[in-house]
C-alpha positions as CSV (number, residue, x, y, z in Angstrom):
1,M,-24.6,-4.0,16.1
2,P,-22.1,-1.4,14.9
3,T,-18.4,-2.2,15.1
4,D,-15.6,0.2,16.1
5,Q,-14.9,0.8,12.5
6,D,-18.5,1.8,11.8
7,R,-18.3,4.3,14.7
8,R,-15.0,5.8,13.6
9,S,-15.2,9.1,11.6
10,D,-12.6,10.1,9.0
11,D,-11.0,12.4,11.5
12,E,-10.2,9.7,14.1
13,P,-7.1,7.6,14.0
14,G,-7.6,3.9,13.5
15,L,-4.5,1.7,13.3
16,L,-2.2,1.3,16.3
17,D,-4.6,3.0,18.7
18,E,-3.7,0.7,21.6
19,V,0.0,1.3,21.2
20,A,-0.5,5.0,21.0
21,D,-2.7,4.9,24.1
22,K,-0.1,3.0,26.1
23,L,2.6,5.4,25.2
24,G,0.4,8.4,25.9
25,F,1.3,9.8,22.5
26,R,-2.3,10.8,21.6
27,A,-2.8,12.5,24.9
28,R,0.2,14.7,24.3
29,L,-1.1,15.6,20.8
30,K,-4.6,16.4,22.2
31,R,-3.1,18.8,24.7
32,N,-1.4,20.7,21.9
33,P,-3.7,21.2,18.9
34,A,-1.0,22.9,16.8
35,L,1.3,19.9,17.4
36,A,-1.5,17.5,16.5
37,L,-2.2,19.3,13.3
38,A,1.5,19.4,12.4
39,Y,1.8,15.7,13.1
40,R,-1.2,14.8,11.0
41,I,0.1,17.0,8.1
42,G,3.5,15.3,8.5
43,V,1.9,11.8,8.4
44,A,-0.1,12.8,5.4
45,V,2.9,14.1,3.5
46,V,5.2,11.2,4.3
47,G,2.5,8.5,3.7
48,T,1.3,10.1,0.4
49,A,4.9,10.4,-0.8
50,I,5.5,6.7,-0.1
51,V,2.2,5.7,-1.8
52,V,3.1,7.7,-4.9
53,L,6.6,6.2,-5.0
54,G,5.1,2.8,-4.7
55,L,2.6,3.4,-7.5
56,A,5.5,4.6,-9.7
57,L,7.3,1.4,-9.0
58,V,4.4,-0.9,-9.6
59,P,5.1,-1.6,-13.3
60,L,8.8,-2.3,-12.5
61,P,10.0,-5.6,-11.0
62,G,10.4,-5.2,-7.3
63,P,8.3,-4.3,-4.3
64,G,6.0,-1.6,-5.8
65,W,2.8,-2.9,-4.2
66,L,4.6,-3.6,-0.9
67,I,5.7,0.1,-0.8
68,V,2.1,1.2,-1.6
69,F,0.8,-0.8,1.3
70,L,3.6,0.6,3.5
71,G,2.5,4.1,2.7
72,L,-1.2,3.2,3.3
73,G,-0.1,1.8,6.7
74,I,1.5,5.0,7.6
75,L,-1.6,7.0,6.5
76,A,-3.8,4.6,8.4
77,T,-2.1,5.6,11.7
78,E,-4.0,8.9,11.4
79,F,-6.7,8.6,8.8
80,A,-9.6,6.1,9.1
81,W,-10.2,6.2,5.3
82,A,-6.7,4.9,4.7
83,E,-7.3,2.1,7.2
84,R,-10.4,1.1,5.3
85,L,-8.5,1.2,2.0
86,L,-5.7,-0.8,3.5
87,G,-8.2,-3.4,4.7
88,F,-9.8,-3.6,1.3
89,G,-6.4,-4.2,-0.3
90,R,-5.6,-6.9,2.2
91,R,-9.0,-8.6,1.6
92,T,-8.6,-8.4,-2.2
93,L,-5.1,-9.8,-2.1
94,R,-6.1,-12.7,0.2
95,S,-9.1,-13.4,-2.1
96,W,-6.9,-13.5,-5.2
97,L,-4.4,-15.8,-3.5
98,R,-7.1,-18.1,-2.3
99,W,-8.7,-18.2,-5.8
100,L,-5.3,-18.8,-7.4
101,G,-4.5,-21.6,-4.9
102,R,-7.8,-23.4,-5.9
103,Q,-7.0,-23.4,-9.6
104,H,-5.5,-26.2,-11.6
105,L,-1.7,-26.3,-11.9
106,A,-2.0,-25.4,-15.6
107,V,-3.9,-22.1,-14.7
108,R,-1.3,-21.3,-12.0
109,A,1.5,-21.9,-14.5
110,L,-0.2,-19.7,-17.1
111,V,-0.5,-16.9,-14.6
112,S,3.1,-17.3,-13.6
113,L,4.2,-17.2,-17.3
114,A,2.1,-14.2,-18.0
115,T,3.6,-12.4,-15.0
116,L,7.1,-13.4,-16.1
117,A,6.4,-12.2,-19.6
118,F,5.2,-8.8,-18.2
119,V,8.2,-8.4,-16.0
120,V,10.6,-9.3,-18.9
121,G,8.8,-6.8,-21.2
122,V,8.9,-4.0,-18.6
123,V,12.6,-4.6,-17.9
124,G,13.4,-4.8,-21.6
125,L,11.5,-1.6,-22.3
126,T,13.1,0.2,-19.3
127,L,16.6,-0.8,-20.5
128,H,15.7,0.3,-24.0
129,L,14.4,3.7,-22.9
130,S,17.1,4.4,-20.3
131,V,20.3,3.1,-21.8
132,G,19.4,2.4,-25.4
133,L,19.7,-1.4,-25.3
134,P,17.8,-2.9,-28.2
135,F,14.4,-4.0,-27.0
136,I,13.6,-6.2,-30.0
137,T,16.3,-7.2,-32.4
138,S,15.4,-8.0,-36.0
């Protein structure tokens, strides 16, 4: 039996449909095709800009992936492909966290140390390249 997601085409909005229906927002957009197109273009531009910003911030310490998911959430309000990609990202993250939670404490500690080493390396390299602080002293 097909689900709502199977029936949805790439042109149909996915996320937050119930809220939009209650507000009558989609009905107003359907009455004015030019406004609907402008709105979709605006959502695409803003969502894509946020995703690109998030991807640029991923290697740096901070909320890079959170910003990417925020941008995908914005895109998912108008584009079904973005909703599917956002769902894939959520499932992958949950799967990784469940896997990591089942591992021995030593494995979790090694993953934590590797993450810390990566963050220290990125911060050190960033400081070296931006303000000239020595990355590795001899």
